[in-house]
N, C-alpha and C positions, 0 to 999 in steps of 0.2 A: 498488416497493420490497421487499424481502425481510421478512417478519414477524420481529421479532426481531434485524433488522440492526444491526450496531453503527454509529450514524451520529454522526459527529462534525463540528464546524464547525472550519474552519482558515481562519484571516486571512492574507491575501497581501501583500506587502510595501507595496501602497498602501492598505493596510485594509479591503479588501472582504472580507466572509465568503463562504466556500463550503461547501456540505455534501457529505461524501464519506462513503463506507462503507469502513470498516476491515475489510480483507481478513485480513491476516496480520502478525505481528511474526516476525522472525528475528534471529538473532545470528551474525554473519560477520565474523571477523577482530578479534574483541574490540570490534565496533561493532554498535549495535542499528538495524535498519532495520525500516521498516513500508511496507505495501502498500495502496493506496487505490484506489477507482474513485468517479467522480462517482455522488451519490445521486440517486434517482430514476427510473434507466436500467430500463425495464420487463425481466425476463428473457427474455421472449419477442423482443425486439428484434434485429432483424438486424445493427445497427450493432454494431461490436465496442466494447468499453468502453475507455476510456483508462485504462491502469494507471500510477498516480503513484507513484514509489517516492522516500521521504523517509527521511533518516538523523536519529536522534535525537543532539543534541550540545548544547552548552552556549554561551550567549552570554556578552558582557563581564561580566555581573554574576553569572554560573555558573548561572544559570536555564537550565533545559532545555527545548529548542526542536527542533521540525522543521525540518530543512535541504534543499534540494536538493543532489543529487549532481552535482556539476561535473565530475567527472572521468569521462571516458568509458570508460576501462577499468575503473573502481569500479562504474561504472553498469551495465556489461555483466555484471561478476561476480555483482552482486547481483539483476539481472534473471533471470540463469539459476538462480541459488539458490531465486528464488521460483517460477519456473515448474518447478523439481524438486518443490517442495511441492507445487503445484496436481496435477501429474501423479500425484504418489503419492497424494494425497487422492483424486482421480478413479478410481484403480485401486483403492483401497480401497473405495469407495462402490460400483463394479461387482461387486466379489468378494461383497459385501453381499447383493445382489439375486438 
């Protein structure tokens, strides 16, 4: 796990808790989206980390919740936006070296 990693616990629809590392938050088309990976995956692991994309929305009571993105077109657009952020970050990191 990364030192200083932003670890959050999310509860699924069945009430099970899962730890995730929050990677980034972006706003796209007036909607807020967050990217996560499962916590505890070693950085030197050869296994690709599963990227979990969720959107910030409100439930029936008006409380903010994170929800899955059910529309494939929306999911693809959000995925591409996050990937652009990641590539830009990596380019900036490489330029600093």
